[in-house]
DSSP file (Angstrom, degrees, kcal/mol; ACC not computed):
  #  RESIDUE AA STRUCTURE BP1 BP2  ACC     N-H-->O    O-->H-N    N-H-->O    O-->H-N    TCO  KAPPA ALPHA  PHI   PSI    X-CA   Y-CA   Z-CA
    1    1 A M     >        0   0    0      0, 0.0     4,-1.6     0, 0.0     5,-0.1   0.000 360.0 360.0 360.0 -35.8    6.1    4.3    2.0
    2    2 A D  T  4  +     0   0    0      2,-0.2     4,-0.2     1,-0.2    28,-0.0   0.861 360.0  46.9 -69.1 -33.4    7.1    0.8    1.2
    3    3 A L  T >4 S+     0   0    0      1,-0.2     3,-1.7     2,-0.2    -1,-0.2   0.932 112.4  48.5 -70.4 -46.5    3.8    0.2   -0.6
    4    4 A A  G >4 S+     0   0    0      1,-0.3     3,-1.8     2,-0.2    -2,-0.2   0.765  98.0  71.8 -64.9 -24.5    4.0    3.5   -2.5
    5    5 A G  G 3< S+     0   0    0     -4,-1.6    -1,-0.3     1,-0.3    -2,-0.2   0.648  86.8  65.6 -64.9 -14.0    7.6    2.6   -3.4
    6    6 A Q  G <  S+     0   0    0     -3,-1.7    -1,-0.3    -4,-0.2    -2,-0.2   0.578  75.4 114.0 -83.2 -10.0    6.2    0.0   -5.8
    7    7 A L    <   -     0   0    0     -3,-1.8     2,-0.3    -4,-0.2     7,-0.0  -0.363  50.0-164.8 -63.0 139.3    4.6    2.7   -8.0
    8    8 A R        -     0   0    0     -2,-0.0     7,-2.1     2,-0.0     8,-0.7  -0.938   4.4-159.7-127.2 148.9    6.2    2.9  -11.4
    9    9 A S  E     -A   14   0A   0     -2,-0.3     2,-0.4     5,-0.3     5,-0.2  -0.938   8.4-164.7-130.0 154.3    6.0    5.5  -14.1
   10   10 A R  E >  S-A   13   0A   0      3,-2.5     3,-1.5    -2,-0.3    -2,-0.0  -0.987  83.0  -8.1-136.0 123.6    6.5    5.7  -17.8
   11   11 A H  T 3  S-     0   0    0     -2,-0.4     3,-0.1     1,-0.3    -1,-0.1   0.857 132.2 -54.1  56.7  36.7    6.9    9.0  -19.5
   12   12 A G  T 3  S+     0   0    0      1,-0.2     2,-0.4     0, 0.0    -1,-0.3   0.474 116.0 111.8  81.2   2.7    6.0   10.8  -16.3
   13   13 A E  E <   -A   10   0A   0     -3,-1.5    -3,-2.5     2,-0.0     2,-0.3  -0.930  68.4-126.1-113.8 131.0    2.7    8.9  -15.9
   14   14 A I  E     +A    9   0A   0     -2,-0.4    -5,-0.3    -5,-0.2    -7,-0.0  -0.554  30.1 175.9 -68.2 133.2    2.0    6.3  -13.1
   15   15 A Y        +     0   0    0     -7,-2.1    -1,-0.1    -2,-0.3    -6,-0.1   0.451  64.8  50.7-121.5  -1.8    0.9    3.1  -14.7
   16   16 A N    >   +     0   0    0     -8,-0.7     3,-2.3     2,-0.0     2,-0.7   0.158  59.2 136.6-127.2  23.3    0.5    0.6  -11.9
   17   17 A N  T 3  S+     0   0    0      1,-0.3    57,-2.6    55,-0.2    50,-0.2  -0.614  78.5  36.9 -72.4 114.1   -1.6    2.2   -9.2
   18   18 A G  T 3  S+     0   0    0     48,-0.9    -1,-0.3    -2,-0.7    49,-0.2   0.117 102.1  77.4 125.4 -14.0   -3.9   -0.7   -8.3
   19   19 A D    <   +     0   0    0     -3,-2.3     2,-0.4    46,-0.1    48,-0.1  -0.181  62.3 125.6-117.2  36.6   -1.3   -3.3   -8.7
   20   20 A L  E     -B   66   0B   0     46,-2.2    46,-2.6     2,-0.0     2,-0.3  -0.806  43.2-156.4 -99.4 138.3    0.6   -2.8   -5.4
   21   21 A T  E     -B   65   0B   0     -2,-0.4    44,-0.2    44,-0.2   -15,-0.1  -0.839  27.6-159.2-120.8 152.7    1.1   -5.8   -3.1
   22   22 A T        +     0   0    0     42,-0.7    43,-0.1    -2,-0.3    20,-0.1   0.083  45.1 146.1-108.1  19.8    1.7   -6.4    0.5
   23   23 A A    >>  -     0   0    0     41,-0.2     4,-2.3     1,-0.1     3,-1.2  -0.338  53.7-133.1 -60.2 134.5    3.1   -9.9   -0.1
   24   24 A L  H 3> S+     0   0    0      1,-0.3     4,-1.9     2,-0.2     5,-0.2   0.872 105.5  61.6 -56.6 -38.9    5.8  -10.7    2.4
   25   25 A S  H 34 S+     0   0    0      1,-0.2    -1,-0.3     2,-0.2     4,-0.2   0.798 111.2  39.4 -60.7 -27.9    8.0  -12.0   -0.4
   26   26 A V  H X4 S+     0   0    0     -3,-1.2     3,-0.6     1,-0.1    -2,-0.2   0.865 118.3  45.7 -86.3 -41.5    8.0   -8.5   -1.9
   27   27 A L  H ><>S+     0   0    0     -4,-2.3     5,-1.6     1,-0.2     3,-1.4   0.571  89.1  84.6 -84.1  -9.2    8.2   -6.5    1.3
   28   28 A Q  G ><5S+     0   0    0     -4,-1.9     3,-1.9     1,-0.3    -1,-0.2   0.863  83.2  61.4 -59.9 -35.1   11.0   -8.5    2.9
   29   29 A S  G < 5S+     0   0    0     -3,-0.6    -1,-0.3     1,-0.3    -2,-0.1   0.702 101.4  54.0 -67.0 -16.9   13.6   -6.5    1.0
   30   30 A Q  G < 5S-     0   0    0     -3,-1.4    -1,-0.3    -4,-0.1    -2,-0.2   0.340 129.8 -94.4 -95.5   5.0   12.3   -3.4    2.9
   31   31 A G  T < 5S+     0   0    0     -3,-1.9     2,-0.2     1,-0.3    -3,-0.2   0.445  77.0 142.4 101.2   0.1   12.8   -5.0    6.3
   32   32 A W      < +     0   0    0     -5,-1.6    -1,-0.3     1,-0.1    -2,-0.1  -0.556  16.5 169.3 -74.7 138.6    9.3   -6.5    6.9
   33   33 A T        +     0   0    0     -2,-0.2     2,-0.4     1,-0.2    -1,-0.1   0.565  52.3  58.0-127.0 -15.4    9.5   -9.9    8.6
   34   34 A R     >  -     0   0    0      1,-0.1     4,-1.7   -10,-0.0    -1,-0.2  -0.975  57.7-150.4-128.8 131.8    5.9  -10.8    9.7
   35   35 A R  H  > S+     0   0    0     -2,-0.4     4,-2.8     1,-0.2     5,-0.2   0.882 101.0  57.7 -60.6 -39.2    2.7  -11.2    7.7
   36   36 A G  H  > S+     0   0    0      1,-0.2     4,-2.2     2,-0.2    -1,-0.2   0.885 105.5  49.0 -60.9 -39.8    0.6  -10.2   10.7
   37   37 A T  H  > S+     0   0    0      2,-0.2     4,-2.3     1,-0.2    -1,-0.2   0.895 111.9  49.2 -65.7 -41.0    2.5   -6.9   11.0
   38   38 A I  H  X S+     0   0    0     -4,-1.7     4,-2.6     2,-0.2    -2,-0.2   0.925 111.2  49.1 -64.4 -44.9    2.0   -6.2    7.3
   39   39 A Q  H  X S+     0   0    0     -4,-2.8     4,-2.3     1,-0.2    -2,-0.2   0.893 111.2  50.0 -62.7 -40.4   -1.7   -7.0    7.5
   40   40 A K  H  X S+     0   0    0     -4,-2.2     4,-2.1    -5,-0.2    -1,-0.2   0.914 112.0  47.5 -64.3 -43.2   -2.2   -4.7   10.5
   41   41 A A  H  X S+     0   0    0     -4,-2.3     4,-2.2     2,-0.2    -2,-0.2   0.911 111.9  49.9 -65.0 -42.3   -0.4   -1.9    8.8
   42   42 A A  H  X S+     0   0    0     -4,-2.6     4,-2.4     1,-0.2    -2,-0.2   0.900 109.7  51.4 -63.7 -40.4   -2.5   -2.4    5.6
   43   43 A K  H  X S+     0   0    0     -4,-2.3     4,-2.6     2,-0.2    -1,-0.2   0.910 109.1  50.6 -62.1 -42.7   -5.7   -2.4    7.7
   44   44 A E  H  X S+     0   0    0     -4,-2.1     4,-1.4     1,-0.2    -1,-0.2   0.904 111.6  47.7 -62.4 -41.7   -4.6    0.9    9.4
   45   45 A L  H  <>S+     0   0    0     -4,-2.2     5,-2.5     2,-0.2     6,-1.0   0.874 111.8  50.4 -67.6 -37.3   -4.0    2.5    6.0
   46   46 A E  H ><5S+     0   0    0     -4,-2.4     3,-1.7     1,-0.2    -2,-0.2   0.918 108.5  51.7 -65.1 -43.4   -7.3    1.3    4.6
   47   47 A E  H 3<5S+     0   0    0     -4,-2.6    -1,-0.2     1,-0.3    -2,-0.2   0.812 109.3  50.5 -63.9 -29.5   -9.2    2.7    7.6
   48   48 A A  T 3<5S-     0   0    0     -4,-1.4    -1,-0.3    -5,-0.2    -2,-0.2   0.416 113.1-123.1 -85.5   1.5   -7.5    6.0    7.0
   49   49 A D  T < 5S+     0   0    0     -3,-1.7    42,-0.8     2,-0.2    -3,-0.2   0.775  79.1 121.7  59.2  29.9   -8.6    5.8    3.3
   50   50 A L  S   <S+     0   0    0     -5,-2.5    19,-2.2    -6,-0.2    20,-0.4   0.695  77.2  24.9 -91.0 -22.8   -4.9    6.2    2.2
   51   51 A I  E     -C   68   0B   0     -6,-1.0     2,-0.4    17,-0.3    17,-0.2  -0.935  68.5-154.9-134.0 161.7   -5.1    2.9    0.3
   52   52 A C  E     -C   67   0B   0     15,-2.3    15,-2.0    -2,-0.3     2,-0.3  -1.000  23.6-118.9-137.6 133.7   -7.9    0.8   -1.3
   53   53 A M  E     +C   66   0B   0     -2,-0.4    13,-0.3    13,-0.2     3,-0.1  -0.578  28.4 178.6 -71.7 129.1   -8.0   -2.9   -1.9
   54   54 A T  E     +     0   0B   0     11,-2.5    26,-3.8    -2,-0.3    27,-0.4   0.595  69.6  19.4-107.5 -16.7   -8.3   -3.5   -5.6
   55   55 A R  E    S-C   65   0B   0     10,-1.4    10,-2.0    24,-0.2     2,-0.4  -0.925  71.8-132.2-153.8 130.2   -8.2   -7.3   -5.6
   56   56 A Q        -     0   0    0     -2,-0.3     8,-0.1     8,-0.2     2,-0.0  -0.677  34.6-118.5 -78.6 129.7   -8.9   -9.8   -2.8
   57   57 A G        +     0   0    0     -2,-0.4     2,-0.3     8,-0.0     6,-0.2  -0.321  41.7 164.8 -67.0 151.0   -6.2  -12.4   -2.6
   58   58 A R  B  >  -D   62   0C   0      4,-2.2     4,-2.1    -2,-0.0    -1,-0.0  -0.980  29.1 -48.5-160.1 163.3   -7.1  -16.1   -3.2
   59   59 A L  T  4 S+     0   0    0     -2,-0.3     2,-0.1     2,-0.2     4,-0.0  -0.485  99.9  25.7 -77.2 151.0   -5.5  -19.4   -3.9
   60   60 A P  T  4 S-     0   0    0      0, 0.0    -1,-0.2     0, 0.0     0, 0.0  -0.884 131.0 -28.8 -88.5 -36.8   -3.6  -20.7   -5.8
   61   61 A N  T  4 S+     0   0    0     -2,-0.1     2,-0.6     2,-0.1    -2,-0.2  -0.214  88.7 120.1-140.7  48.9   -1.5  -17.6   -6.7
   62   62 A F  B  <  -D   58   0C   0     -4,-2.1    -4,-2.2     3,-0.0     2,-0.1  -0.925  44.3-156.2-119.3 109.0   -3.4  -14.4   -6.5
   63   63 A A        -     0   0    0     -2,-0.6     2,-0.3    -6,-0.2    -2,-0.1  -0.422  29.3 -99.6 -77.5 153.8   -2.0  -11.8   -4.1
   64   64 A T        -     0   0    0     -2,-0.1   -42,-0.7    -7,-0.1     2,-0.3  -0.575  44.8-154.0 -68.7 135.3   -4.2   -9.1   -2.6
   65   65 A L  E     -BC  21  55B   0    -10,-2.0   -11,-2.5    -2,-0.3   -10,-1.4  -0.848  12.0-170.7-117.3 153.1   -3.6   -5.9   -4.5
   66   66 A Y  E     -BC  20  53B   0    -46,-2.6   -46,-2.2    -2,-0.3   -48,-0.9  -0.876  12.1-151.2-135.5 164.4   -4.0   -2.2   -3.4
   67   67 A A  E     - C   0  52B   0    -15,-2.0   -15,-2.3    -2,-0.3     2,-0.3  -0.982  25.3-119.9-132.4 146.7   -3.9    1.3   -4.8
   68   68 A V  E >   - C   0  51B   0     -2,-0.3     3,-0.8   -17,-0.2   -17,-0.3  -0.694  20.4-142.9 -81.6 142.1   -2.9    4.5   -3.1
   69   69 A T  T 3  S+     0   0    0    -19,-2.2    20,-2.9    -2,-0.3   -18,-0.1   0.535  90.1  72.1 -89.5  -4.9   -5.9    6.9   -3.0
   70   70 A W  T 3  S+     0   0    0    -20,-0.4    -1,-0.2    18,-0.2    18,-0.1   0.518  99.4  53.9 -85.8  -2.7   -3.9   10.1   -3.6
   71   71 A L  S <  S-     0   0    0     -3,-0.8    18,-0.2     1,-0.0    -4,-0.0  -0.924  98.7 -95.7-124.1 153.2   -3.4    9.1   -7.2
   72   72 A P        -     0   0    0      0, 0.0     2,-0.2     0, 0.0   -55,-0.2  -0.306  46.5-102.8 -63.7 152.1   -5.9    8.1   -9.9
   73   73 A L        -     0   0    0     -4,-0.1     2,-0.8    10,-0.1   -55,-0.2  -0.537  22.0-142.9 -75.4 138.7   -6.5    4.3  -10.3
   74   74 A N        -     0   0    0    -57,-2.6   -59,-0.0    -2,-0.2    -1,-0.0  -0.903  23.4-137.3-101.4 105.9   -5.0    2.6  -13.3
   75   75 A E        +     0   0    0     -2,-0.8     2,-0.3     3,-0.1     7,-0.1  -0.309  33.0 165.4 -65.6 146.3   -7.5    0.1  -14.5
   76   76 A S    >   -     0   0    0      3,-0.1     3,-0.9   -58,-0.1   -60,-0.0  -0.972  52.3-108.1-155.8 159.9   -6.2   -3.3  -15.4
   77   77 A Y  T 3  S+     0   0    0     -2,-0.3    -2,-0.0     1,-0.2    -1,-0.0   0.696 114.7  64.2 -65.9 -18.1   -7.4   -6.9  -16.0
   78   78 A K  T 3  S+     0   0    0    -23,-0.0    -1,-0.2     2,-0.0     2,-0.2   0.752  91.8  73.7 -77.1 -25.5   -5.8   -7.8  -12.7
   79   79 A I    <   -     0   0    0     -3,-0.9   -24,-0.2     2,-0.1    -3,-0.1  -0.548  65.4-146.8-101.6 159.9   -8.0   -5.7  -10.5
   80   80 A E  S    S+     0   0    0    -26,-3.8     2,-0.3    -2,-0.2   -25,-0.1   0.298  75.1  64.7-106.7   6.6  -11.6   -6.1   -9.4
   81   81 A I        -     0   0    0    -27,-0.4     2,-0.2     3,-0.0    -2,-0.1  -0.847  65.4-142.7-125.1 165.6  -12.7   -2.4   -9.2
   82   82 A T    >>  -     0   0    0     -2,-0.3     3,-0.9    -7,-0.1     4,-0.6  -0.683  37.0 -96.3-117.3 174.2  -13.2    0.4  -11.7
   83   83 A R  G >4 S+     0   0    0      1,-0.2     3,-0.7    -2,-0.2     5,-0.3   0.819 121.5  62.7 -58.9 -30.6  -12.5    4.1  -11.5
   84   84 A H  G 34 S+     0   0    0      1,-0.2    -1,-0.2     3,-0.1    -3,-0.0   0.814 109.9  37.9 -68.0 -29.8  -16.2    4.6  -10.7
   85   85 A G  G <4 S+     0   0    0     -3,-0.9    -1,-0.2     2,-0.0    -2,-0.2   0.401  92.4 110.4 -99.4   2.2  -15.9    2.6   -7.4
   86   86 A F    <<  -     0   0    0     -3,-0.7     2,-2.0    -4,-0.6   -13,-0.1  -0.643  68.3-135.4 -83.7 128.9  -12.4    3.9   -6.5
   87   87 A P    >   -     0   0    0      0, 0.0     3,-2.0     0, 0.0     4,-0.3  -0.396  28.8-168.4 -82.1  64.6  -12.3    6.3   -3.5
   88   88 A F  T 3  S-     0   0    0     -2,-2.0   -18,-0.2     1,-0.3   -19,-0.1  -0.352  72.4 -10.6 -58.6 122.1  -10.0    8.8   -5.1
   89   89 A R  T >  S+     0   0    0    -20,-2.9     3,-1.6   -18,-0.2     4,-0.3   0.752  85.5 149.5  58.5  30.1   -8.7   11.2   -2.4
   90   90 A A  G X   +     0   0    0     -3,-2.0     3,-1.7     1,-0.3     4,-0.4   0.775  60.2  71.8 -63.1 -26.2  -11.3    9.9    0.2
   91   91 A Y  G >  S+     0   0    0    -42,-0.8     3,-0.9     1,-0.3    -1,-0.3   0.761  87.2  65.0 -61.5 -23.5   -8.8   10.7    3.0
   92   92 A L  G <  S+     0   0    0     -3,-1.6    -1,-0.3     1,-0.2    -2,-0.2   0.718  95.1  58.6 -71.2 -19.6   -9.6   14.4    2.4
   93   93 A L  G <  S+     0   0    0     -3,-1.7    -1,-0.2    -4,-0.3    -2,-0.2   0.569  81.0 108.8 -85.9  -9.4  -13.2   13.7    3.5
   94   94 A K    <   -     0   0    0     -3,-0.9   -46,-0.0    -4,-0.4    -3,-0.0  -0.447  67.3-132.7 -69.4 138.1  -12.2   12.4    6.9
   95   95 A D  S    S+     0   0    0      1,-0.3    -3,-0.0    -2,-0.1    -2,-0.0  -0.902  98.5  22.4-134.8 107.1  -13.0   14.8    9.8
   96   96 A P  S    S-     0   0    0      0, 0.0    -1,-0.3     0, 0.0     3,-0.1   0.568 111.1-112.6 -76.9 163.9  -10.6   15.0   11.5
   97   97 A P        -     0   0    0      0, 0.0    -5,-0.1     0, 0.0    -2,-0.1  -0.213  44.6 -83.9 -59.8 154.3   -7.9   14.0    9.0
   98   98 A P        -     0   0    0      0, 0.0     2,-0.6     0, 0.0   -50,-0.0  -0.315  37.2-149.8 -63.3 140.9   -6.2   10.6    9.6
   99   99 A I        -     0   0    0     -3,-0.1     2,-0.4    -2,-0.0   -51,-0.0  -0.962  12.1-151.1-111.6 119.4   -3.2   10.7   12.0
  100  100 A M        -     0   0    0     -2,-0.6     2,-0.3     1,-0.0   -55,-0.0  -0.712  16.2-120.1 -93.2 139.9   -0.6    8.1   11.2
  101  101 A K        -     0   0    0     -2,-0.4     2,-0.6     1,-0.0    -1,-0.0  -0.601  22.9-132.6 -76.9 133.7    1.5    6.6   13.9
  102  102 A K        -     0   0    0     -2,-0.3     2,-0.5     2,-0.0    -1,-0.0  -0.784  25.3-171.3 -90.0 121.9    5.2    7.1   13.4
  103  103 A K        -     0   0    0     -2,-0.6     2,-0.4     0, 0.0    -2,-0.0  -0.953  10.3-148.1-117.3 130.4    7.1    3.9   13.9
  104  104 A L        -     0   0    0     -2,-0.5     2,-0.2     1,-0.0    -2,-0.0  -0.742  22.8-114.5 -94.6 142.5   10.9    3.8   14.0
  105  105 A R        -     0   0    0     -2,-0.4    -1,-0.0     1,-0.1   -74,-0.0  -0.528  17.5-148.4 -72.9 142.2   12.8    0.8   12.7
  106  106 A T  S    S+     0   0    0     -2,-0.2     2,-0.4     2,-0.1    -1,-0.1   0.712  71.2  89.1 -88.3 -20.6   14.6   -0.9   15.5
  107  107 A K        -     0   0    0      2,-0.0     2,-0.4     1,-0.0    -2,-0.1  -0.634  62.7-159.7 -80.9 132.0   17.6   -2.2   13.4
  108  108 A S        -     0   0    0     -2,-0.4    -2,-0.1     1,-0.1    -1,-0.0  -0.911  18.3-159.1-113.4 139.0   20.5    0.3   13.3
  109  109 A V  S    S+     0   0    0     -2,-0.4     2,-0.3     2,-0.1    -1,-0.1   0.566  76.0  77.2 -88.7  -9.1   23.1    0.2   10.6
  110  110 A L  S    S-     0   0    0      1,-0.0    -2,-0.1     3,-0.0     3,-0.1  -0.778  87.1-114.6-101.7 145.1   25.5    2.2   12.8
  111  111 A A        -     0   0    0     -2,-0.3    -2,-0.1     1,-0.1    -1,-0.0  -0.489  44.3 -96.3 -71.4 146.0   27.4    0.8   15.7
  112  112 A P        -     0   0    0      0, 0.0     2,-0.2     0, 0.0    -1,-0.1  -0.345  39.7-113.6 -64.5 144.0   26.4    2.2   19.1
  113  113 A L              0   0    0      1,-0.1    -3,-0.0    -3,-0.1     0, 0.0  -0.524 360.0 360.0 -76.4 144.7   28.5    5.0   20.4
  114  114 A Q              0   0    0     -2,-0.2    -1,-0.1     0, 0.0     0, 0.0   0.381 360.0 360.0-117.1 360.0   30.5    4.3   23.5
């Protein structure tokens, strides 16, 4: 959900699917604290065909980018794949469909009841 929260639209059309990042500096505001946890979650989503890597990160300043597969890819100069290689709705071909683990956040904004 935090990755999909980066999607932006203009005039009702998504324009940045393919330019979503798992960079810690971006996801910290959603409560993520460890790069390893983010990488593990991204790998799980990739294996379920819910996201697709559109650019491999590299030095000096190129973050790994992703696209969600339930929406069409928005091609851009930033990404390394095209619509022809994009696995649009590939998760529908899984048999059985992917089952995502539900993880609850441990931090509570409410004081414990006594």
